[in-house]
Each structure stands twice: as structure tokens, then as C-alpha cells.
C-alpha positions in Angstrom: 0.0 0.0 0.1 1.2 3.4 -0.7 2.9 5.5 2.0 0.5 8.4 1.8 -3.0 7.1 2.6 -6.1 9.3 1.2 -8.3 10.2 4.1 -11.3 8.6 2.6 -9.3 5.2 2.3 -8.0 5.7 5.6 -11.6 6.0 7.0 -12.6 2.8 5.4 -9.7 1.1 6.7 -10.4 2.3 10.1 -14.1 1.0 9.9 -12.9 -2.5 8.7 -10.3 -2.4 11.7 -13.2 -1.8 14.3 -15.1 -4.6 12.7 -12.5 -7.5 13.6 -11.8 -6.4 17.0 -13.0 -8.4 19.9 -16.3 -7.8 21.7 -16.3 -6.2 25.1 -15.5 -8.6 27.9 -18.8 -7.7 29.6 -20.8 -9.3 26.8 -19.8 -12.9 27.9 -21.5 -12.9 31.4 -24.5 -10.9 29.7 -25.1 -13.6 27.2 -24.1 -16.9 29.0 -24.4 -16.0 32.9 -21.5 -15.5 35.4 -20.0 -19.1 35.5 -19.5 -19.7 31.7 -16.1 -18.9 30.3 -16.0 -18.0 26.7 -13.6 -16.0 24.6 -15.2 -12.5 23.6 -13.7 -13.0 20.2 -16.8 -15.0 19.4 -19.0 -12.2 19.6 -17.6 -10.1 16.9 -19.7 -9.4 13.9 -17.0 -9.9 11.3 -14.0 -12.1 11.5 -11.1 -11.3 9.2 -7.4 -11.7 9.3 -4.9 -9.7 7.4 -3.4 -13.2 6.2 -6.7 -15.0 5.3 -9.0 -12.5 3.8 -8.1 -9.4 2.1 -10.5 -6.2 1.9 -11.7 -4.2 -1.2 -10.5 -0.7 0.6 
């Protein structure tokens, strides 16, 4: 990718970055109850890795 990123592309990349982050930790007890221990990454809307899937941004 170019060294200088156009502001619109940067905005798109920032949005894509937000989609791949883990869900907040408090979503786990809210969904499953206090005792169940599950990784908050399971509650993310969109799973994407820089290795596996590329973006169109």
C-alpha cells in the first residue's frame, strides 16, 4: 500500500479495523451467565485476518 493514504481510504480502513476487534468482555456474562467462560472474540460481527481475507478498501 502507498505511504500516503487518502483520507477516504483511511476512513474505510479504520471502519474495517473496528469490525475485527473482540467484543467487550462484559458481553460474555451478559449472554451466558456468570459462570460460563468464553472468549469475547466469538461475539464479533465479522471475523477477518490480514493473512486469510483481503479487503476491497
